N, C-alpha and C positions, 0 to 999 in steps of 0.2 A: 635945777636940783629936784625939788619935788616932782615938777613934772615931768623929767624923765624916768624918776623913781615909780611913780606912779604907771607910765607908761609899759614899764617893763612889766610889773606887778599885771596890768592887763594882758599882755602877751604872754604871760606864764598860765595864768588862768586859762587864757583863750586856748592856750596850746593844751593844756591837759586836758578841757571839756573834749578837744579835736579828738584826744588821742583815746581817750575813756569811749566816747561816741563809734570812733571807727572800730574800737577793740569789740564792742558790743556787737556794732553790727556783722564783721565779720563771726561771731559767734553764732550769732543767729542765722549765720548763711549756712553753718555747720550743723545747727539745732537738729536733733535725731526724733522731730515730732512724731508722735505715734508710737513710738520702742517704747516696749517697757524697760523699768531697772533691772537688774541682775546683779548679784554675787555679792558686796558690801554693800551697796546703795539700796538693795531690798531691804535689808535688815535695817538700815537706818530711817528709809521709808516706813516699813512696819512698824517701829519702835515709836516714830513722830505721830503716825496716825494713831496708834492705843492711846499715848496722851491727850491728841485733841479729841478723841472721840470720850475718854473717860474721866479726862481731868486730873488725872493723876499718874506718877511714874508706874510702867506694867512691871510686874513679878515675872521671876524666872526668866527672864532673857539672858541668853550669852553675847553682852555686848558690850565689853568693858570701856570703849570709845562712846560714850551716848552725849558726849557734850554737842557735838553735831545736829541730833535729830531732838535735842532739847531745844535747841536753838529755833529749829524748822518748825517745833511742833504749835507754835502762836501762830504763823501763816496758814497751818493746816486749820485751827482753828476758826480762824476769820473768816477764811474763803471757803465760800461754800458751792462744792463742783458737785454734778451728780455721776461723772466716768473718774474711776481711778485713775486714767491717764492724764487726767488733768492735773490731779495733786502731785504725778510723778514729773509732770513738764515744770510746774512749779517749783519742785526739789531741785530739779536744774537750771529753773531762771535764776534762783536765789543763790545757788554756788556761783551763774556767771558773773552775777553781779557785784558778788563777793570779790570774784579774781578779778574782776576791771578798778574795782574802787582802791585794791591792793597798791594802783601804782602813786596814790595821794603819800600814804606814809613813805612809800619807796622812793617818790621825790624829795621828802625832808629827811630821808636817809644820807641821800646824796649828796645834797646840800650839804653836809656836815663836811664834805671831802670834795666836791667839785662845784664849778661854775651853774650859774641856772639854766644855762644852754646844755651842759652836760649832764643835769640831772634831769632835763627834758630827755635827753636820748636815753638815759636809765631806764626811765620809764618804758619809751619803745621798747626795749630790747627784752622788756620783762611781759609786757602786755599782748606783744606780738608772737612770742615764742608757741611755737606748735603745739609744744607737749604740755605748756601751760592753758592754751587755748582746750584743748581735746580733755585735758583733765577736769577744767571747769564745767564741762557739759557731763560728767558722769553721776553729778548730784552727790559726792563722798567728801570727807572731810579735808583734805588738802587746801582746798580754796583760803578757807576762814583758817586754817592752821597758819598757813604762810602769812595773810593778812595780822593776826596776832601776834606772830613773832617779828614780823617787821616794827609794828606799833612798839612792841616791848623793846628794841633796839634803839627807836627813833627816842622813845622817852628815856634810855637809859644813857645815850649823848647828850641829852637837854640838860636844861638848867636843874642845881640840887633839889628844887622841890617837884621836880619830876620822875625824881628817882622810885617816888614810893609807887605811883603807877605803873610804873616799868616791872615791879615785882607784882602789882594786879594784874597787870595784862598775861605776864608768866603763869600767872595762876590759871586764868582763862586758858590759856594755850594749852596747859598739863590736862585740863579736864574734855579740851577736842581730841588730843591723843596723847596717851599715857606717857610717850617718849619723851615730850616737853620738858618732863619732872629733871632729866638730867640737865638740861640747861639751866637748872639752880646752883648748879657746882661751878661752872662758869663766870655766871654773873655775881654770885657772891664773892668769888675770887678776885674779879674787876673791881668789882666795889670796894673794896678793899686798898686797891692800887689807886682808884678813883679818889677815894676821900684819905688817901694815907696820910696828910698833914693836918686833918681837922682831930680836935681832941675828943669830940662825943660821935665820932664814926662807930662805935660797939652800939653806944644806944640807939644811933639810928639805924643800924641793921638790924637791931634787933625788932625796931618797929616795920621796916620792910619785909624781914622774914615773919614775922606776926600776921602781915597784910595777906602774904601769900598763903599763910595755913588756913588764915579764918575764909579766907576763898574758896581754897578746894578742900575745905571740912565739909561742909553741909553735903557736897555731893559724893564725898568720901560714904558718909553718914547714910544718905539714900541707896547707894551702888550696895553696900553691906548690909542694908535691910531688905532688897528687891531682889538683888542676885548674888548676895554671900559674900561677896568680896570687895572690898574697898575700889579696886582698879587702879590704885596707883602704889603705893610700896607691896601691896599685896601680889602684884603680878611681877614684882623682882625678886619676892623672896620665894615665891610658891616652889612646890617641889612637882605637879603635875606636868606630863608631857608635854612637850612644846615652851614651857616657862624658862625664863632667862637662865636661874641657877640649875636647872635641869641639863640644858644646853651646854653651859658652863664647865658642869662638873661629872657630865654622863659617862657612862662606859661605853657606851654605843646610841647613837642616832637614828630612831625608828622611821623608818619608810623613807627610805634613801633611793634614790632615782638610780633605775637600771645604768645609766653610764655614770655613775658614781667614780670619781676620779681617783678617791680614794677607800678602797675597799679595802675592810678590815676584818679581822675574827669578833665575833662577838663577846662583849667586855672588854677589848680593846679599847683604851682611852684614845679618843679622837680630838683633843684640843687643837693641838698641831695642826692636824687637817681641817678642822671646822677655821681656824684664823687664816691658814694658805688661801683655801678656798674663798671666804670673805676679802679678804685683801686682792686677791687675784681679780675677781668680779668688780671689786670697787673700783682699780684702776683702768680695768675697759670701759667700763660704765660712762666715769669720771671723761673719758675721751669722748664715747660715742655719745653724750647728752650735749655735746657741742654744736654738733650738726644741727641745722644746717645754720641757724642765724650767731653762733659764739664760735665757729671754728676756727677766725680770724682773730678777733679781739680780746678774747680769754688768754690764749698763748702769748697775745701780745701783752696783754696787761702783767701775766708772771715775769715774761723776759725783762720788760721794764722796771720794774719790782725789783727784780733780782740786782739790776746794773746799776739802781740808787743807790747812792754813797749813803743817802740818810737811812736806809733799809736797816740797819742795826741801832737806830736813834728811833724807832716806834713809839708815837704815845700810846694811852691808854686805849683809845678806841682800834689802831689798829689790833695790838694784842687782843681785844674782847672779839674782833671779828674772828682772828684766828682759833681762838678756844671755841667759841660757838661753833666755827667747820668742823673742827676736831669733833667735839662731843656731837653734832648733827651727823658726824660718820659711824657712830658706835651703834645706832639702831640699826644701819644701813650693813654693818657688819654682821651683826648678829642675823640679819634676815638673808644676807647671803650665802653666811655660813651655814645656814639651811636649807639654801638652793633654791629660796626665794630670791627672783629677779626682778622685781617690779622697779621700774624707773620713777614711780611717781615718788619714793622715799625719798628722793634726791629734790625736790621741789623747794622744801624747806631751804635749800640752800644756794637755792637762784637768786636770793636778793645779794648774797657776798659773791659769788658768781660775777653777777652785772656788777656792781663796783670793782671787780679786777679788770672785765672787759671796759668799761669807762675810764679808768687809768689807761688802758692803752691808747683809746682814743684820745685823750685828754693830750698824751705825749705826742702823737702825731696831729694836732690841731695849732702847733708851734709853725707848719709851714702850710696849714689850711686854714680858711676862715670858715669857722664851724656853722656860724648863725646862717651864711649864706648856703650853706649846706644841708642844713637840719632837715628839711624836706626832702630831695632825695635821698637822702641816708634814711629818713624814717620808710619812706616808700621803697627803698631798698630790702630795710628789714621785710615789711610787708610781703614784698615779690617772694622772697626767700621761702617766709613760712606759709604763705598760701600756696606753694607749689608742693611743699612738704605735706601739707592737709591733704591737697588733691590725691597724692600718691596713697596717702593712709587712711583717708575717708573712708565711712562706714557705707557699706550697703543694705540703706534703710528698708527697702523693698524685702531685702534678705532676711533682716532682722524681723520685719513684721511678719512674714512667712515662716519664720522658726516660731514665733510665739503662739500664733496661730496654730501652728502643729503640734506643738507640745501641749498646748491646752486638749486637741485629740488623743493627744498618746494616754495622758493622766485621765480622761474621763472613760476611756477603754481599759485599763489597767487597775491594777493594787498596787505593784511594785513594779519599775521599769530599771532598766540599766543607766546610771548615769555617763557623763560623757561622750555621750554618742549622738547629741542632737545640736547644732549649733546654736549658741547665743546664753549657754546654763538658765535657760527659762523654766525648769521644773520646778524648783522653789518658788519663782514668782507666780506662775500659773496658779500653785497650790494658795499662795497668801493671800491673792485676791478672785480666787473662785469663788467664791460666797458676797462679794461685794455688796453692801458696804461694811459686811462682820470680815474682822481682819483678822488674819491667823498670823501665829508667831512662826520663824524661821526654825525653830526647834521642834515644833509640832509636826511639820513638815516633811523633814528631812527624811524619816522614814519610807518617804514614797519614791525613791531610788537607791540604789544598792552602787558602789563604786565597782568597773569589772578590772581595776589595776590591780597587780600582784598575782594574777591568777596563769596557770599556764596554757589551759586550753577552754573552749566553751562548754565541754562536760564539766570539767571541774568547778567553772565561775556558777552555772546553774546548778550542781548539787548542792554546793557548799552555801545557796541562797536560795534555798525552797523553803527552810523552814523561815526566811524572813518575808516570805510572801512574794519572791519573782513569779510573775506569771507571765508579763511581755518583754520582747526585747525589741528596740530600736535601733535602727541604722542609716546612715544616709552617706550620700555619693562625696562628701567633702573630707573625706579620711580622720572623720573624728573617732575615737574611742581606740582600743588596742587592736592588733590586726587580727587577733581571734572572732572580732568582733565583725570588723572591715571586711571581712573574707564572705559573711552573709551575704553582703548585698548583692554581688557579680555570680554567687553560687547557692542561691537559695534551695533549687531542687536537688542538695544533697542532704539536705537538714530535713529527714522527713516527719522528725519530732516538731518542728517550726509551722506552724500554718500563718501562711501571710493573710493579714485582718483590715491594711490600709497601705494605700499607694499614693504618695502627693501629687504623681505626676496625671495619675487616672481623675483628678480631679480638679487639674489646672494651675498645679502648684508648678513655679520654676525650680525651688529648692526641693530635691530628690529625698524624700524619707519612705522607707518600709517599716512596717509594724508588725511582729510578728507574735502568735499567741504560742507558750510552749505548752504543748501534748504532753505532758508527763508519762501517762501511759503508754503512748507509744515509746518514749526514751527507754522506760524500764525495761520494755519488749525489748528493745535495741541490744542493752545492756544484758 
């Protein structure tokens, strides 16, 4: 019996190592070497480099979720590179490894409900999911966020002594992304369900919540001193534009898209429309993210769950997962209600969706010897994932050219129009312009102005003259509003625009034109 157990454990360890290795290999196959970070990832990069260079938390950063770059900073401290690109690759590699290591706690989470073989299938469903793979290459918060969330659930479902570590991990989760603070509610509710028969449950809970507070308190103090807000409670009770309370109680949402499905008068309360927009998007996206890996097994799992006669007799573990899923949807509802449709917000829900999918597979194994089909099943998941990634894969050469051209654009201008260059690399190029000296994102944002919200080119130029707008960029990929795109094919119609750069003339495949605005000619025309 002991030999059988030992063989079984060796098989599980070997399988997990093989799955992790394969997951890492696939990620490196799609790794964007030589492509710089942008958007959120460049803010994390800048913050982490600042800590590594100065040895202290930087001041005046507009970065509430600073847990991930704080975690990154020791890597940047000990690794000495000459090029900023090597540090950016390091940020992606750390994220990549964390994403793959998530299958270890996910395996133990699955073991709370399923057999060893089924738990291995669950790990494959996660590590080979194409959106999980893609997200792990961005160098942003989600891989660490999902890892900590999974660990917290495993600890919560474990023996009583581990409950304290569950709340500790939840605190770390909240430091990575402030939305994690919401999970203290379902975990607290289920704490009293789990320990309802214990006499000292109140004292134990006080210890748990004290650990939670003690872990997040130092970071809250650091944020208050360096950013002016604690980044936890402050983000929920703030009244500035875009904050939670403002959106929920607002009279009007600023910056609505042109295709706003609920147009209304200024001052009209939009709470109902906000909720309807969020809910409709959630329903649509929950279906969309099942493609391609979960398209059959998640609906199958839901079907079998609803058919199960024991469904009404769920234990605390099932109730915990349901509550976690519901509270995990709240930040998504908030984002979608503001017309933000990024699918990465759903990643924190993937471990629960995988458990549902695994349950569907478990019901099928009544007629199938799953152990014999384990390798073909995992291989099938990989084929689906790689096929999806091939369709969606990044054009690395385009990204590299876009960054080089962006560098040229900012070197010949004071302020240019944003949104009209592929890759969103204007901020990135400015941050690393004087490497190894690093700039804060907030200090370089004035180098671009958004062309959104203007009726025509003249209006855009006139209203941004005082902001220093002196050049316009336009490409052949349809980036930016129509009045900007028209310049590309009809440049002769704009006498006040002098072409100073054409990327095709120096051998780039990515076609970009840069024009200097001649305000004297423009004034004469008007």
